[in-house]
Backbone as CSV, one residue per row, in Angstrom:
resi,resn,N_x,N_y,N_z,CA_x,CA_y,CA_z,C_x,C_y,C_z
1,UNK,-1.663,1.932,56.599,-1.408,0.670,55.944,-2.176,0.636,54.634
2,UNK,-1.589,0.023,53.636,-2.227,-0.089,52.329,-3.240,-1.224,52.321
3,UNK,-4.355,-0.938,51.721,-5.361,-1.983,51.567,-5.209,-2.613,50.186
4,UNK,-5.947,-3.653,49.934,-5.903,-4.313,48.630,-6.363,-3.371,47.524
5,UNK,-7.351,-2.543,47.812,-7.828,-1.563,46.822,-6.739,-0.556,46.484
6,UNK,-5.984,-0.135,47.487,-4.886,0.802,47.246,-3.812,0.178,46.352
7,UNK,-3.512,-1.064,46.612,-2.503,-1.766,45.807,-2.987,-1.923,44.372
8,UNK,-4.236,-2.254,44.183,-4.795,-2.386,42.837,-4.745,-1.043,42.120
9,UNK,-5.044,0.035,42.827,-4.992,1.377,42.226,-3.571,1.734,41.817
10,UNK,-2.605,1.380,42.640,-1.194,1.665,42.318,-0.771,0.873,41.082
11,UNK,-1.162,-0.376,41.007,-0.808,-1.215,39.852,-1.454,-0.662,38.581
12,UNK,-2.701,-0.251,38.666,-3.383,0.316,37.494,-2.733,1.633,37.072
13,UNK,-2.358,2.457,38.030,-1.700,3.737,37.714,-0.354,3.482,37.060
14,UNK,0.356,2.464,37.534,1.658,2.140,36.954,1.514,1.712,35.495
15,UNK,0.459,0.977,35.176,0.233,0.530,33.796,0.004,1.717,32.863
16,UNK,-0.593,2.767,33.381,-0.863,3.939,32.550,0.386,4.794,32.364
17,UNK,1.281,4.815,33.330,2.453,5.679,33.285,3.624,5.004,32.576
18,UNK,3.879,3.753,32.906,5.032,3.050,32.359,4.594,2.059,31.286
19,UNK,5.314,2.026,30.182,4.944,1.057,29.133,5.276,-0.367,29.570
20,UNK,4.460,-1.260,29.131,4.692,-2.667,29.433,5.478,-3.301,28.289
21,UNK,5.886,-4.523,28.500,6.626,-5.235,27.463,5.765,-5.396,26.215
22,UNK,4.477,-5.619,26.392,3.573,-5.751,25.253,3.486,-4.441,24.469
23,UNK,3.477,-3.320,25.208,3.453,-2.017,24.538,4.706,-1.824,23.685
24,UNK,5.847,-2.182,24.273,7.105,-2.032,23.537,7.172,-2.972,22.337
25,UNK,6.659,-4.176,22.496,6.635,-5.127,21.379,5.738,-4.621,20.253
26,UNK,4.587,-4.064,20.610,3.695,-3.538,19.569,4.329,-2.331,18.884
27,UNK,5.040,-1.495,19.661,5.746,-0.358,19.066,6.839,-0.843,18.121
28,UNK,7.533,-1.887,18.534,8.588,-2.469,17.691,8.007,-2.988,16.378
29,UNK,6.865,-3.663,16.464,6.203,-4.171,15.256,5.762,-3.033,14.341
30,UNK,5.224,-1.972,14.935,4.805,-0.813,14.135,5.999,-0.174,13.447
31,UNK,7.114,-0.069,14.159,8.314,0.533,13.571,8.833,-0.320,12.419
32,UNK,8.767,-1.652,12.565,9.199,-2.533,11.486,8.325,-2.343,10.250
33,UNK,7.006,-2.211,10.467,6.095,-2.010,9.349,6.367,-0.671,8.674
34,UNK,6.559,0.383,9.480,6.839,1.699,8.926,8.155,1.699,8.148
35,UNK,9.181,1.035,8.704,10.462,0.968,8.013,10.328,0.192,6.716
36,UNK,9.538,-0.864,6.735,9.321,-1.656,5.523,8.653,-0.809,4.441
37,UNK,7.659,-0.001,4.844,7.004,0.888,3.883,7.990,1.911,3.327
38,UNK,8.818,2.467,4.201,9.809,3.446,3.768,10.816,2.811,2.814
39,UNK,11.252,1.622,3.144,12.203,0.901,2.296,11.607,0.630,0.915
40,UNK,10.335,0.250,0.877,9.651,0.000,-0.384,9.545,1.287,-1.205
41,UNK,9.239,2.395,-0.546,9.124,3.674,-1.244,10.462,4.090,-1.847
42,UNK,11.524,3.946,-1.088,12.856,4.308,-1.577,13.250,3.414,-2.747
43,UNK,12.943,2.132,-2.649,13.258,1.201,-3.721,12.495,1.557,-5.001
44,UNK,11.209,1.898,-4.859,10.415,2.308,-6.029,10.980,3.564,-6.664
45,UNK,11.366,4.534,-5.834,11.944,5.766,-6.362,13.259,5.485,-7.081
46,UNK,14.086,4.650,-6.483,15.377,4.325,-7.099,15.176,3.637,-8.445
47,UNK,14.188,2.770,-8.537,13.897,2.082,-9.796,13.472,3.083,-10.865
48,UNK,12.589,4.007,-10.488,12.132,5.020,-11.445,13.271,5.950,-11.848
49,UNK,14.099,6.335,-10.890,15.225,7.211,-11.186,16.214,6.519,-12.121
50,UNK,16.463,5.254,-11.902,17.378,4.506,-12.764,16.846,4.439,-14.194
51,UNK,15.565,4.171,-14.338,14.957,4.123,-15.674,15.051,5.490,-16.348
52,UNK,14.815,6.558,-15.588,14.896,7.916,-16.140,16.312,8.215,-16.618
53,UNK,17.316,7.893,-15.810,18.694,8.175,-16.195,19.102,7.369,-17.423
54,UNK,18.636,6.131,-17.524,18.933,5.330,-18.713,18.293,5.948,-19.949
55,UNK,17.063,6.453,-19.819,16.404,7.123,-20.946,17.173,8.370,-21.358
56,UNK,17.695,9.106,-20.384,18.456,10.327,-20.688,19.752,9.995,-21.424
57,UNK,20.390,8.893,-21.061,21.617,8.484,-21.746,21.304,8.126,-23.195
58,UNK,20.236,7.371,-23.406,19.834,6.988,-24.766,19.483,8.228,-25.573
59,UNK,18.740,9.143,-24.976,18.354,10.369,-25.663,19.583,11.212,-26.013
60,UNK,20.542,11.273,-25.109,21.765,12.029,-25.358,22.531,11.458,-26.553
61,UNK,22.642,10.131,-26.621,23.323,9.501,-27.763,22.570,9.780,-29.067
62,UNK,21.263,9.762,-28.991,20.448,10.021,-30.176,20.648,11.452,-30.672
63,UNK,20.675,12.393,-29.747,20.897,13.798,-30.121,22.294,13.977,-30.718
64,UNK,23.282,13.318,-30.130,24.647,13.405,-30.673,24.706,12.854,-32.096
65,UNK,24.008,11.747,-32.342,23.988,11.154,-33.676,23.331,12.109,-34.682
66,UNK,22.198,12.713,-34.279,21.527,13.659,-35.168,22.393,14.885,-35.445
67,UNK,23.101,15.341,-34.425,23.982,16.490,-34.605,25.101,16.159,-35.594
68,UNK,25.643,14.961,-35.517,26.695,14.555,-36.458,26.138,14.491,-37.879
69,UNK,24.924,13.988,-38.046,24.312,13.936,-39.383,24.102,15.344,-39.940
70,UNK,23.661,16.240,-39.074,23.439,17.623,-39.527,24.752,18.250,-39.965
71,UNK,25.826,18.004,-39.226,27.134,18.537,-39.620,27.594,17.939,-40.953
72,UNK,27.344,16.659,-41.146,27.726,16.027,-42.415,26.935,16.630,-43.567
73,UNK,25.630,16.819,-43.374,24.805,17.434,-44.417,25.270,18.855,-44.724
74,UNK,25.549,19.610,-43.682,25.985,20.992,-43.871,27.304,21.026,-44.622
75,UNK,28.199,20.120,-44.331,29.494,20.068,-45.005,29.324,19.738,-46.491
76,UNK,28.437,18.768,-46.793,28.206,18.393,-48.186,27.515,19.499,-48.964
77,UNK,26.648,20.260,-48.279,25.931,21.344,-48.953,26.720,22.642,-48.970
78,UNK,27.835,22.667,-48.279,28.641,23.880,-48.242,28.087,24.955,-47.337
79,UNK,27.292,24.580,-46.380,26.698,25.553,-45.458,27.540,25.578,-44.172
80,UNK,27.831,26.817,-43.733,28.595,26.934,-42.504,27.614,27.045,-41.334
81,UNK,27.759,26.139,-40.399,26.884,26.166,-39.214,27.524,27.031,-38.130
82,UNK,26.697,27.899,-37.559,27.180,28.741,-36.457,26.392,28.396,-35.207
83,UNK,27.087,28.407,-34.108,26.446,28.086,-32.821,26.163,29.366,-32.089
């Protein structure tokens, strides 16, 4: 027959083996925090990437404009440009 001490030991052993609702709730909270951090990191990266791509577009237009000016100068000076 089980004594009260045996029952207490079984209950304590069960707490160590099986997660309780509180354990699962704390895990859920930790996962939410981790996901929030990940979401923030991705958002920061996307913001930086967007700014970089916009700078590249502006730089590309600037290079195209300079190239057109160089061609105009070469044409006026009679110089043939070779690529």
